[in-house]
C-alpha positions as CSV (number, residue, x, y, z in Angstrom):
1,M,-197.6,-239.9,156.3
2,L,-195.3,-239.8,159.3
3,S,-192.4,-242.2,159.4
4,F,-190.2,-243.2,162.4
5,R,-186.9,-244.4,161.0
6,T,-184.6,-243.7,163.9
7,T,-184.5,-245.1,167.4
8,S,-185.0,-241.6,168.8
9,D,-188.1,-241.1,166.8
10,K,-189.6,-244.4,168.0
11,L,-188.6,-243.5,171.6
12,L,-190.3,-240.1,171.2
13,L,-193.4,-241.8,169.9
14,V,-193.5,-244.1,173.0
15,F,-193.1,-241.2,175.4
16,F,-195.8,-239.3,173.5
17,I,-198.3,-242.2,173.7
18,A,-197.4,-242.8,177.4
19,S,-198.0,-239.2,178.3
20,V,-201.3,-239.1,176.5
21,A,-202.4,-242.4,178.2
22,V,-201.4,-241.0,181.7
23,T,-203.3,-237.8,181.0
24,L,-206.4,-239.7,179.9
25,V,-206.4,-242.1,182.9
26,L,-205.4,-239.7,185.7
27,I,-206.8,-236.4,184.6
28,L,-209.4,-236.5,181.8
29,F,-211.4,-239.5,182.7
30,P,-211.8,-238.5,186.4
31,A,-212.7,-235.0,185.4
32,L,-215.3,-236.2,182.9
33,H,-216.7,-238.6,185.5
34,A,-217.1,-235.9,188.0
35,I,-218.9,-233.7,185.5
36,Q,-221.1,-236.6,184.6
37,L,-222.0,-237.1,188.3
38,S,-223.1,-233.5,188.6
39,F,-226.1,-234.3,186.4
40,Y,-227.4,-237.0,188.6
41,Q,-229.1,-237.1,192.0
42,S,-227.4,-239.7,194.3
43,E,-227.4,-240.0,198.1
44,S,-224.2,-242.0,198.1
45,F,-221.6,-243.4,195.8
46,V,-223.3,-246.8,195.7
47,S,-226.9,-245.9,195.5
48,A,-228.9,-245.7,192.3
49,R,-228.6,-242.4,190.4
50,T,-231.4,-240.4,188.9
51,W,-230.8,-238.1,186.0
52,I,-231.9,-234.5,186.9
53,G,-230.0,-232.5,184.2
54,I,-228.9,-229.1,185.6
55,G,-230.9,-229.6,188.8
56,N,-227.9,-229.8,191.0
57,Y,-226.4,-226.6,189.5
58,L,-229.6,-224.7,190.0
59,R,-229.9,-225.9,193.6
60,V,-226.2,-225.1,194.4
61,L,-226.3,-221.7,192.7
62,N,-229.4,-220.7,194.8
63,E,-227.6,-221.6,198.0
64,P,-226.0,-218.6,199.9
65,G,-223.3,-221.0,201.2
66,F,-222.0,-221.5,197.7
67,W,-221.5,-217.8,197.1
68,R,-220.0,-217.3,200.6
69,A,-217.5,-220.1,199.9
70,F,-216.7,-218.6,196.5
71,L,-215.9,-215.2,198.1
72,I,-213.9,-216.9,200.8
73,G,-211.8,-218.7,198.2
74,L,-211.4,-215.5,196.2
75,N,-210.2,-213.6,199.3
76,F,-207.9,-216.4,200.3
77,S,-206.4,-216.6,196.8
78,V,-205.9,-212.9,196.4
79,L,-204.3,-212.5,199.9
80,T,-201.9,-215.4,199.5
81,I,-200.9,-214.6,195.9
82,V,-200.2,-210.9,196.7
83,L,-198.2,-211.7,199.8
84,Q,-196.3,-214.5,198.0
85,V,-195.4,-212.3,195.1
86,V,-194.3,-209.3,197.2
87,L,-192.3,-211.4,199.6
88,G,-191.0,-213.6,196.9
89,I,-189.6,-210.7,194.9
90,A,-188.1,-209.1,198.0
91,C,-186.4,-212.3,199.1
92,A,-185.2,-213.0,195.6
93,L,-183.6,-209.5,195.5
94,L,-181.9,-210.2,198.8
95,L,-180.6,-213.6,197.7
96,D,-179.4,-212.2,194.5
97,Q,-176.9,-209.9,196.4
98,P,-173.4,-211.2,197.1
99,F,-172.9,-212.1,200.8
100,F,-171.0,-214.7,202.8
101,G,-172.8,-218.0,202.9
102,R,-175.2,-217.2,200.1
103,P,-175.3,-220.8,198.7
104,V,-176.3,-222.2,202.1
105,I,-178.9,-219.5,202.7
106,R,-180.3,-220.1,199.2
107,G,-180.6,-223.8,200.0
108,L,-182.3,-223.1,203.3
109,A,-184.7,-220.6,201.8
110,I,-186.6,-223.4,199.9
111,L,-186.9,-225.6,203.0
112,P,-190.5,-224.7,203.9
113,Y,-191.6,-225.7,200.3
114,L,-190.1,-229.1,200.8
115,L,-192.1,-229.9,203.9
116,P,-195.2,-232.0,203.5
117,T,-198.4,-230.0,204.0
118,V,-199.5,-232.1,206.9
119,V,-196.3,-231.3,208.8
120,V,-196.8,-227.6,208.2
121,A,-200.4,-227.9,209.5
122,V,-199.4,-229.8,212.6
123,A,-196.5,-227.4,213.3
124,F,-198.8,-224.4,213.2
125,Q,-201.4,-226.1,215.3
126,W,-198.8,-226.9,217.9
127,L,-197.5,-223.3,217.9
128,L,-201.0,-222.0,218.3
129,D,-202.3,-224.6,220.7
130,G,-204.7,-223.0,223.3
131,S,-202.8,-224.5,226.3
132,L,-199.3,-225.4,225.4
133,G,-198.7,-223.5,222.1
134,L,-195.5,-221.5,222.1
135,L,-197.1,-218.4,220.6
136,T,-200.0,-218.8,223.0
137,I,-197.6,-218.7,226.0
138,W,-195.8,-215.7,224.6
139,A,-199.0,-213.9,224.0
140,E,-200.0,-214.6,227.6
141,R,-196.7,-213.3,229.0
142,L,-197.1,-210.1,226.9
143,G,-200.5,-209.5,228.5
144,F,-202.8,-210.6,225.7
145,G,-204.2,-213.5,227.6
146,R,-204.6,-216.8,225.8
147,P,-205.9,-216.0,222.3
148,A,-208.4,-218.4,220.8
149,W,-206.6,-218.6,217.5
150,F,-208.8,-221.0,215.7
151,E,-212.1,-220.0,217.3
152,H,-212.2,-216.5,215.8
153,P,-213.3,-216.4,212.1
154,T,-210.9,-213.6,211.0
155,M,-208.0,-215.0,213.0
156,A,-208.5,-218.5,211.6
157,M,-208.4,-217.1,208.0
158,L,-205.3,-215.1,208.8
159,I,-203.6,-218.2,210.3
160,V,-204.4,-220.2,207.2
161,V,-203.1,-217.4,204.9
162,V,-199.9,-217.1,207.0
163,A,-199.3,-220.8,206.8
164,S,-199.9,-220.9,203.1
165,V,-197.6,-217.9,202.4
166,W,-194.8,-219.4,204.6
167,T,-195.0,-222.7,202.8
168,W,-195.2,-221.6,199.2
169,T,-193.3,-218.3,199.1
170,P,-190.0,-220.2,198.6
171,F,-191.3,-221.5,195.3
172,V,-192.0,-217.9,194.2
173,T,-188.6,-216.7,195.5
174,I,-186.7,-219.4,193.6
175,S,-188.6,-218.6,190.4
176,F,-187.9,-214.9,190.6
177,L,-184.3,-215.6,191.6
178,A,-183.9,-217.6,188.5
179,A,-185.4,-214.8,186.5
180,L,-183.1,-212.2,188.1
181,Q,-180.1,-214.2,186.9
182,T,-181.2,-213.7,183.3
183,I,-181.2,-209.9,183.5
184,P,-178.1,-208.5,181.8
185,K,-175.9,-206.6,184.2
186,S,-175.3,-204.0,181.5
187,L,-178.9,-202.8,181.8
188,H,-178.4,-201.8,185.4
189,E,-175.0,-200.3,184.7
190,A,-176.5,-198.2,181.9
191,A,-179.3,-197.0,184.1
192,R,-176.7,-196.2,186.9
193,V,-174.7,-194.2,184.4
194,D,-177.8,-192.3,183.5
195,G,-178.3,-191.3,187.1
196,A,-181.0,-193.8,188.1
197,G,-181.1,-194.7,191.8
198,P,-181.8,-198.1,193.3
199,W,-185.6,-197.6,193.3
200,S,-185.6,-196.2,189.8
201,R,-183.5,-199.2,188.5
202,F,-185.8,-201.6,190.3
203,W,-188.9,-200.1,188.9
204,H,-187.8,-199.4,185.3
205,V,-185.3,-202.2,184.8
206,T,-185.9,-205.1,187.1
207,I,-189.7,-205.2,187.2
208,P,-190.2,-205.0,183.4
209,M,-187.7,-207.9,183.0
210,L,-189.6,-209.9,185.6
211,V,-193.0,-209.5,183.9
212,P,-192.9,-212.8,182.0
213,M,-192.1,-214.7,185.2
214,L,-194.6,-212.7,187.1
215,T,-197.3,-213.6,184.5
216,V,-196.5,-217.3,185.0
217,I,-196.3,-217.1,188.8
218,V,-199.6,-215.3,189.2
219,L,-201.3,-217.8,186.8
220,L,-199.9,-220.9,188.6
221,R,-200.5,-219.6,192.1
222,S,-204.1,-218.6,191.1
223,I,-204.8,-222.1,190.0
224,W,-203.1,-223.7,193.0
225,M,-204.4,-221.4,195.7
226,F,-208.0,-221.3,194.4
227,N,-208.0,-225.1,194.5
228,K,-206.0,-225.5,197.7
229,F,-207.7,-228.0,199.9
230,D,-205.2,-229.7,202.1
231,I,-203.8,-226.9,204.2
232,I,-207.3,-225.5,205.0
233,W,-208.8,-228.9,205.7
234,L,-206.0,-230.0,207.9
235,M,-205.9,-226.8,210.0
236,T,-209.5,-225.6,210.3
237,K,-211.7,-228.0,208.3
238,G,-213.5,-225.0,207.0
239,G,-214.3,-223.5,210.4
240,P,-215.0,-221.8,212.6
241,L,-218.6,-221.1,211.5
242,S,-217.6,-221.8,207.9
243,A,-215.2,-218.8,208.0
244,T,-212.6,-220.8,206.0
245,E,-214.9,-223.0,204.0
246,H,-214.1,-222.3,200.4
247,L,-215.3,-224.2,197.3
248,P,-213.0,-227.2,197.5
249,V,-213.9,-227.8,201.2
250,L,-217.6,-227.2,200.5
251,A,-217.5,-229.7,197.6
252,Y,-215.7,-232.3,199.8
253,R,-218.0,-231.9,202.7
254,R,-221.1,-232.1,200.4
255,A,-219.9,-235.2,198.6
256,F,-218.1,-237.2,201.2
257,M,-219.7,-236.2,204.5
258,Q,-223.2,-235.4,203.5
259,Y,-223.2,-238.0,200.6
260,D,-224.7,-235.5,198.2
261,V,-222.6,-236.7,195.4
262,G,-224.3,-234.8,192.6
263,G,-224.2,-231.5,194.7
264,G,-220.5,-232.0,195.5
265,A,-219.7,-232.7,191.8
266,A,-221.7,-229.7,190.7
267,I,-219.8,-227.4,193.1
268,A,-216.5,-228.9,191.9
269,T,-217.5,-228.5,188.2
270,L,-218.6,-224.9,188.8
271,S,-215.3,-224.2,190.5
272,F,-213.5,-225.6,187.5
273,A,-215.6,-223.5,185.1
274,V,-215.0,-220.3,187.0
275,L,-211.2,-221.0,187.2
276,S,-211.1,-221.8,183.5
277,L,-212.9,-218.6,182.6
278,L,-210.5,-216.6,184.7
279,I,-207.5,-218.2,183.1
280,I,-208.9,-217.5,179.6
281,V,-209.5,-213.8,180.5
282,Y,-206.0,-213.8,182.1
283,F,-204.4,-215.1,178.9
284,Y,-206.3,-212.6,176.8
285,F,-204.8,-209.7,178.7
286,Y,-201.5,-211.2,179.6
287,P,-200.5,-213.7,176.8
288,L,-197.3,-215.6,177.5
289,D,-195.9,-214.8,174.1
290,G,-196.7,-211.1,174.4
291,K,-198.8,-209.2,171.8
292,D,-196.1,-206.7,171.1
293,G,-193.3,-209.2,171.2
294,N,-191.5,-207.5,174.0
295,Q,-192.0,-210.2,176.7
């Protein structure tokens, strides 16, 4: 039987109970309620519900729009994660080098990550405004006319990807920069003595030492980008022609604009299931503790 004799033990128990209560109220109960709604047919949040079992799931899975939204979300996630990781490592390597004003530059590097998403979305919309946007005016002066940035499906997706990479790459940069600080200088010195060049030291010393951080970053960014709703909704609302409508946007539109509560909950639940499966597979191949104990 556990005994709590000291004040610190009692304080630890209070924090544990509080954290469990917050998790239940803010995460578990809403998630279970959403899953419960997916088994009912309801035309609004206040109308009577009818139990239909897996009817919503069968209906959603037979819709081409669901699979199109899934692929759009997958493309968006892969593009943003790859660009964030590559740029994040490159920026971290630069910020790890000694140069004048490095502390200030390091502080400024995280600035985009501190901006609210709505500010980023509005800023990009102003820059790309069809009449007064700065980039639109520059494109016209260079002879490209006035590009319809948000009216072309591919261009709209690229804009959303660029905005996402610009906003969240600083988080990746700071994470890798912290990991770089933990690499012993002696490893690079030993490699240099053995005749290894900069690229060889980067590939055979730096990258292996960054693998644990890379594993965590890819996992976190996969979860966040696959579920990313705000930046896409604020900038394109899933358009044009549903070109940027991934699963979170589709679920929101279905539940809150078309009042198909069960369908929206089914889409959200399927998205949760797919993401959970991917995370399980990811942990199987890339466990955080490392199967061979070298991570």
